[in-house]
C-alpha positions as CSV (number, residue, x, y, z in Angstrom):
1,M,-24.7,55.7,62.8
2,N,-27.9,57.5,62.4
3,L,-30.6,55.2,61.9
4,A,-33.8,55.9,59.7
5,F,-36.0,55.1,62.8
6,T,-36.1,56.0,66.5
7,V,-37.3,54.2,69.5
8,T,-38.4,55.5,73.0
9,Q,-37.7,53.9,76.4
10,K,-41.1,51.7,76.1
11,E,-40.6,50.7,72.6
12,L,-37.1,49.8,73.2
13,F,-38.1,47.6,76.3
14,E,-40.2,45.7,74.5
15,I,-38.2,45.1,71.5
16,L,-35.2,43.9,73.8
17,L,-38.0,41.2,75.3
18,N,-38.6,39.8,72.1
19,I,-35.3,40.1,70.2
20,A,-33.1,39.7,72.6
21,P,-33.2,36.4,73.6
22,V,-32.9,35.1,70.0
23,R,-30.8,37.7,68.8
24,P,-27.6,40.1,70.1
25,V,-29.0,43.7,70.0
26,F,-27.0,47.2,70.0
27,I,-28.3,50.3,71.3
28,W,-27.3,53.6,69.9
29,G,-28.0,56.8,71.6
30,A,-25.9,59.7,73.4
31,P,-24.3,59.7,77.0
32,G,-26.6,60.1,79.7
33,I,-29.9,58.9,77.6
34,G,-30.4,56.2,79.6
35,K,-28.9,53.3,78.0
36,S,-27.7,51.0,80.8
37,A,-30.6,51.7,83.2
38,L,-32.7,50.2,80.4
39,V,-30.6,47.1,80.3
40,Q,-30.3,46.4,83.9
41,K,-34.7,46.9,84.2
42,F,-34.7,44.4,81.2
43,A,-32.4,41.7,83.2
44,D,-34.2,42.3,86.3
45,E,-37.6,41.7,84.0
46,V,-36.7,38.7,82.5
47,G,-34.6,37.4,86.2
48,M,-31.4,37.1,85.2
49,E,-28.0,38.6,86.7
50,C,-26.7,41.4,84.3
51,V,-22.9,41.3,84.1
52,S,-21.8,44.9,82.6
53,L,-18.2,45.1,80.5
54,L,-16.8,48.3,79.7
55,G,-15.4,48.1,76.1
56,S,-13.4,51.3,76.4
57,Q,-11.6,49.4,79.2
58,L,-10.5,46.2,78.0
59,A,-8.2,44.1,76.5
60,P,-8.8,41.2,74.3
61,E,-7.4,38.9,77.2
62,D,-10.1,40.2,79.2
63,I,-12.6,38.1,76.8
64,I,-10.8,35.4,75.6
65,G,-8.9,34.9,79.1
66,I,-5.3,33.0,79.5
67,P,-4.4,29.8,78.3
68,R,-3.3,27.0,80.4
69,I,-1.4,24.0,80.0
70,S,-3.7,20.6,80.1
71,G,-2.2,17.5,79.3
72,E,-0.4,17.6,76.1
73,T,-2.6,20.5,74.7
74,S,-3.7,23.9,76.1
75,E,-7.1,25.4,76.8
76,F,-8.1,29.1,77.6
77,L,-9.5,30.0,80.5
78,P,-12.7,32.4,80.2
79,P,-12.8,35.0,82.9
80,K,-14.8,34.6,86.0
81,M,-17.2,37.2,85.6
82,I,-18.3,35.8,82.0
83,A,-17.8,32.0,82.8
84,K,-21.1,32.0,84.5
85,K,-23.2,28.6,85.2
86,E,-26.8,30.2,85.4
87,P,-28.1,32.3,82.2
88,Y,-27.6,36.1,82.4
89,V,-27.4,38.9,80.5
90,L,-24.1,40.2,79.2
91,F,-24.4,43.7,78.6
92,L,-21.0,44.8,76.4
93,D,-21.4,48.9,77.1
94,E,-19.3,51.3,75.0
95,L,-18.4,48.2,72.7
96,N,-17.8,51.0,69.9
97,A,-15.1,52.3,72.2
98,C,-12.9,48.8,71.8
99,S,-10.0,48.6,69.9
100,Q,-10.2,46.6,67.0
101,E,-8.4,43.7,68.5
102,V,-10.9,43.9,71.5
103,Q,-13.7,43.5,68.7
104,K,-12.4,40.4,67.3
105,A,-12.2,39.1,70.5
106,F,-16.3,39.6,70.6
107,Y,-17.1,38.2,67.4
108,S,-17.7,34.6,68.4
109,L,-19.1,35.6,71.9
110,I,-21.5,37.9,70.0
111,H,-22.5,35.6,67.0
112,E,-22.0,32.2,68.9
113,H,-22.4,32.8,72.8
114,R,-18.6,31.1,72.8
115,I,-15.5,31.8,74.0
116,G,-12.9,29.3,72.6
117,E,-14.6,26.3,74.4
118,Y,-16.8,28.0,76.5
119,H,-20.4,28.3,75.8
120,L,-22.4,31.0,77.8
121,P,-25.3,29.0,79.6
122,E,-28.3,28.2,77.3
123,G,-31.0,31.2,77.6
124,S,-28.2,34.2,78.0
125,V,-28.7,37.5,76.5
126,V,-26.0,39.5,74.7
127,I,-26.5,43.3,74.5
128,G,-24.2,46.0,73.3
129,A,-24.7,49.6,73.5
130,G,-22.2,52.8,72.2
131,N,-22.7,56.4,71.5
132,R,-22.6,58.3,68.4
133,S,-19.9,59.8,66.8
134,Q,-21.6,63.2,67.0
135,D,-21.7,62.9,70.7
136,G,-18.0,63.6,71.2
137,A,-17.3,60.5,73.1
138,I,-14.6,57.7,72.5
139,V,-15.7,56.1,69.7
140,K,-14.0,54.0,67.0
141,T,-15.2,52.5,63.7
142,M,-16.9,49.2,63.7
143,S,-15.9,46.5,61.9
144,S,-18.7,45.5,59.2
145,A,-18.2,42.3,60.3
146,L,-19.1,43.5,64.1
147,V,-21.8,45.4,62.8
148,N,-23.3,42.5,60.7
149,R,-24.0,40.3,63.6
150,M,-26.0,42.5,65.6
151,F,-29.5,43.9,65.5
152,H,-29.5,48.0,66.0
153,L,-31.6,50.1,67.9
154,Q,-31.2,53.8,67.8
155,L,-32.5,55.2,71.1
156,V,-34.1,58.9,71.9
157,A,-35.5,60.8,75.3
158,D,-39.3,60.6,75.6
159,T,-40.0,63.0,78.1
160,A,-43.6,61.9,79.1
161,Q,-42.2,58.6,80.1
162,W,-39.2,60.1,81.8
163,L,-41.6,61.8,83.9
164,D,-43.3,58.9,84.9
165,W,-39.7,57.3,85.6
166,A,-39.0,60.3,87.8
167,Y,-42.2,60.5,89.4
168,E,-42.0,56.2,90.6
169,N,-38.3,56.8,91.7
170,A,-39.2,60.2,93.5
171,L,-37.0,62.8,91.9
172,H,-37.1,66.1,93.5
173,P,-40.2,67.7,92.7
174,W,-38.2,70.9,91.9
175,V,-36.8,68.9,88.6
176,T,-40.1,67.1,87.6
177,D,-42.3,70.2,88.0
178,Y,-39.5,71.9,85.7
179,I,-39.1,69.1,82.9
180,S,-43.1,69.0,83.1
181,Q,-43.4,72.9,82.0
182,R,-40.0,72.7,79.8
183,P,-40.0,69.4,78.5
184,D,-37.9,70.6,75.6
185,H,-35.1,70.9,78.3
186,L,-34.7,67.1,78.9
187,F,-32.4,66.5,76.4
188,S,-29.7,68.5,74.8
189,E,-27.3,67.7,72.0
190,P,-23.8,67.0,73.3
191,P,-21.9,70.6,72.9
192,K,-18.1,70.7,71.2
193,S,-16.7,72.7,74.0
194,E,-16.3,70.9,77.7
195,E,-19.2,71.8,79.8
196,P,-22.3,70.2,81.6
197,Y,-25.1,69.2,79.2
198,S,-28.8,68.4,80.1
199,T,-29.6,64.7,79.4
200,P,-31.9,62.4,81.6
201,R,-28.8,61.3,83.4
202,S,-27.5,64.8,84.7
203,W,-31.4,66.1,85.7
204,H,-31.1,63.1,88.0
205,M,-27.7,64.3,89.3
206,L,-29.1,67.7,90.1
207,S,-32.0,65.9,91.6
208,D,-29.7,64.1,94.1
209,A,-28.1,67.6,94.9
210,L,-30.9,69.2,95.6
211,K,-32.2,66.1,97.7
212,E,-28.6,66.5,99.9
213,Y,-29.4,69.8,100.5
214,H,-32.4,69.6,101.5
215,A,-33.5,72.5,98.9
216,G,-37.6,72.9,99.3
217,E,-38.3,71.2,102.4
218,E,-39.6,72.8,105.5
219,G,-37.3,74.7,107.2
220,H,-34.5,74.4,104.7
221,E,-34.0,77.0,102.2
222,I,-31.3,77.3,99.6
223,S,-29.6,80.2,98.4
224,Q,-29.9,81.3,95.2
225,E,-25.8,81.4,94.8
226,L,-26.1,77.7,96.1
227,L,-28.4,76.6,93.4
228,R,-26.5,78.4,90.9
229,V,-23.6,76.2,91.6
230,L,-25.5,73.1,91.5
231,A,-27.7,73.9,88.2
232,Y,-24.7,74.9,86.1
233,G,-22.5,71.8,87.4
234,S,-25.2,69.7,86.5
235,V,-27.2,70.7,83.3
236,S,-26.2,72.7,80.2
237,P,-26.0,76.8,80.8
238,Q,-28.9,77.7,79.4
239,H,-31.2,75.2,81.2
240,A,-29.3,76.2,84.4
241,G,-30.2,79.6,83.9
242,M,-34.0,78.8,83.0
243,F,-34.1,76.4,86.3
244,V,-32.7,79.5,88.8
245,A,-35.2,81.7,86.9
246,Y,-37.8,78.9,87.2
247,S,-37.2,78.4,91.3
248,R,-37.9,82.3,91.9
249,T,-41.5,81.5,90.8
250,L,-41.9,78.9,93.3
251,D,-43.7,81.0,95.7
252,D,-46.2,81.4,93.3
253,K,-46.1,78.3,91.0
254,N,-49.3,79.2,88.8
255,I,-48.3,82.3,87.8
256,L,-48.0,81.4,84.4
257,N,-51.6,80.0,84.8
258,A,-52.8,83.0,85.9
259,I,-51.2,85.4,82.9
260,I,-53.1,83.3,80.6
261,K,-56.5,83.7,82.6
262,G,-56.3,87.2,82.8
263,N,-55.6,87.2,86.6
264,A,-52.1,88.5,86.4
265,R,-49.7,90.4,84.4
266,W,-45.8,89.7,82.9
267,P,-43.2,90.6,85.5
268,A,-42.2,94.1,84.6
269,D,-39.6,95.0,86.8
270,P,-36.2,94.7,85.2
271,K,-34.9,92.9,88.3
272,D,-37.0,90.3,87.3
273,R,-36.0,89.7,83.9
274,D,-34.7,86.2,84.6
275,I,-38.1,85.3,85.7
276,L,-39.7,86.9,82.4
277,Y,-37.5,85.0,80.2
278,F,-38.6,81.7,82.0
279,L,-41.9,82.5,81.7
280,A,-41.6,83.4,78.2
281,Q,-40.0,80.4,76.9
282,S,-42.7,78.3,79.1
283,F,-45.1,80.1,77.4
284,R,-43.6,79.5,74.0
285,A,-43.6,75.4,75.2
286,R,-47.2,76.1,76.2
287,L,-48.2,77.0,72.6
288,M,-46.4,74.4,71.3
289,M,-48.0,71.7,73.1
290,E,-51.4,73.1,73.4
291,L,-52.6,74.8,69.6
292,P,-53.6,72.0,67.0
293,Q,-51.7,72.3,63.6
294,N,-55.7,72.4,62.0
295,K,-57.4,75.4,63.2
296,E,-60.5,73.4,62.8
297,K,-59.9,71.1,65.6
298,L,-59.9,74.4,67.9
299,N,-62.5,73.8,70.9
300,K,-64.3,76.3,73.4
301,D,-61.0,76.2,75.7
302,T,-58.4,76.4,73.2
303,Q,-60.2,79.2,71.1
304,F,-59.9,80.9,74.6
305,F,-56.1,80.0,75.0
306,T,-55.4,81.1,71.4
307,H,-57.0,84.5,72.4
308,R,-55.4,85.4,75.2
309,A,-52.2,84.3,73.6
310,K,-52.3,87.2,71.2
311,A,-52.9,89.6,73.8
312,M,-50.1,88.2,75.9
313,I,-47.6,88.1,73.4
314,K,-48.9,91.7,72.2
315,E,-48.2,92.7,76.4
316,L,-45.0,91.0,76.6
317,S,-43.6,93.2,73.2
318,S,-44.6,96.2,75.5
319,I,-42.4,95.1,78.1
320,N,-39.8,93.1,76.2
321,Y,-39.6,93.1,72.6
322,E,-36.9,90.9,71.9
323,L,-38.7,88.0,74.3
324,A,-42.0,88.6,72.2
325,Q,-40.0,87.8,69.1
326,L,-38.8,84.8,70.7
327,V,-42.1,83.6,71.6
328,V,-43.1,83.4,67.8
329,S,-39.7,82.5,66.2
330,A,-39.2,79.3,64.7
331,E,-36.4,77.1,66.2
332,G,-35.3,74.1,64.1
333,D,-38.2,71.8,63.5
334,E,-40.1,73.6,66.2
335,V,-42.4,75.9,64.4
336,L,-46.1,77.3,65.5
337,P,-49.4,76.1,63.2
338,D,-49.4,78.3,60.3
339,W,-52.8,79.7,61.2
340,F,-51.7,80.8,64.2
341,M,-48.9,82.8,63.1
342,M,-51.2,84.2,60.1
343,E,-53.2,86.0,62.9
344,I,-50.2,87.1,64.5
345,V,-48.9,88.9,61.2
346,R,-52.2,90.1,61.0
347,D,-52.5,91.6,64.4
348,L,-48.7,92.3,65.4
349,P,-47.4,92.6,61.8
350,R,-44.1,94.7,63.1
351,L,-43.5,92.3,65.5
352,V,-43.2,89.1,62.7
353,N,-41.6,91.6,60.1
354,N,-38.6,92.3,62.3
355,R,-38.0,89.2,63.1
356,K,-37.6,88.1,59.3
357,E,-34.9,91.1,58.9
C-alpha cells in the first residue's frame, strides 16, 4: 500500500497519542525504518506494557486459544500473553505477513478488542505494522475487511529527527557525523538482490559494531580492511564505500569547509580517488541543502558560497571530469536550483552540455 501522505517519526508519535487510544492504527513502512521502536516508545510514554506478536510466526490458535470443556459447554482459553488483567499495548508486527486464516482470527481482536468471551482490559490499545510489497519482504494481501478496520499511516525516515535520537542514544560519532554530512544516505530502498541496504536500523547496527571494536577511541585504531568488513556488512555497498572514504578524512574533518573557504584544494592524488568521490558527493549534498530555490533569497553567506561553488566545480572538473558532472547532475527529484544551473551553463557550458548527451 502506498498512501497519498506520509508521516515522520515525530508526526507518527503524535498521531498515535491521539488516535490509537480510540481506533486501531496500522503503520506501513520499509524494514528497519523504526516502526517497532516507535510503538515501544509510545507504550512507554503512556505507561503501559507493550506485548508484541509477530504475524509471520502465528497460527490461528495462537490468537483464539484452545477449547476447554466447561460443564455442558466448551469455551476457548485465550493465550496467556494476550489475556492480561491490566490495559496494555498489543503490537501486531508484520500483520500483513499473516495467512488469511490468521488475519480472520484478528478481526474481532482489532475491531472489538475481543477474543471469544475474553475482552482486552479497558484502555488497551491495538497497533499493527507491516512492510510494503515493494520492500521485498514477506507480505500477503490484506483482506478488505481487515484494511477497513484500521487507521492507516505510512512512515518515512526523517534525518534530522533520527540524528536527534542518535545523539540522545550516544550512537558512534563516526555514524552521526557521516549522516549529518550525507543525510540522503540514512535510508535506501531495499534492493532486488540479496545484499545489505541502508536503514536507520542498519546504521545503528554499524554503530554498535564500531563501539565493540572501540573504533576511534584513544589508543584503539581500526584497520581499513576491518572497517570495510563492518561497513559493507551493515549498509548498502555504495554507502559503505563512501563511509570508508569518509573515515580517511577524519584526520582533517573540516577539509570540505577548508576547500569552500579557499584554504585547501581538492585532493588530486590518484590514490585518494575515494576521498575525492566522498568530498564531491558531500559537496553536492551541501549545495542541495544550502542553495535557495529562489535566487532573490541569497544572503551574504550564500552569495559567497555560490561564488566558491562555481570555482570549486571548475577546479574539480580539471581533476576528475566525471565527478564534476555528478555534482551538477539531476538524481531523481534531487535537482539543483534552476538559477544556479543557468550560471553553470553560462560559465561551464561544456560540463553541462556533455552531461546531457
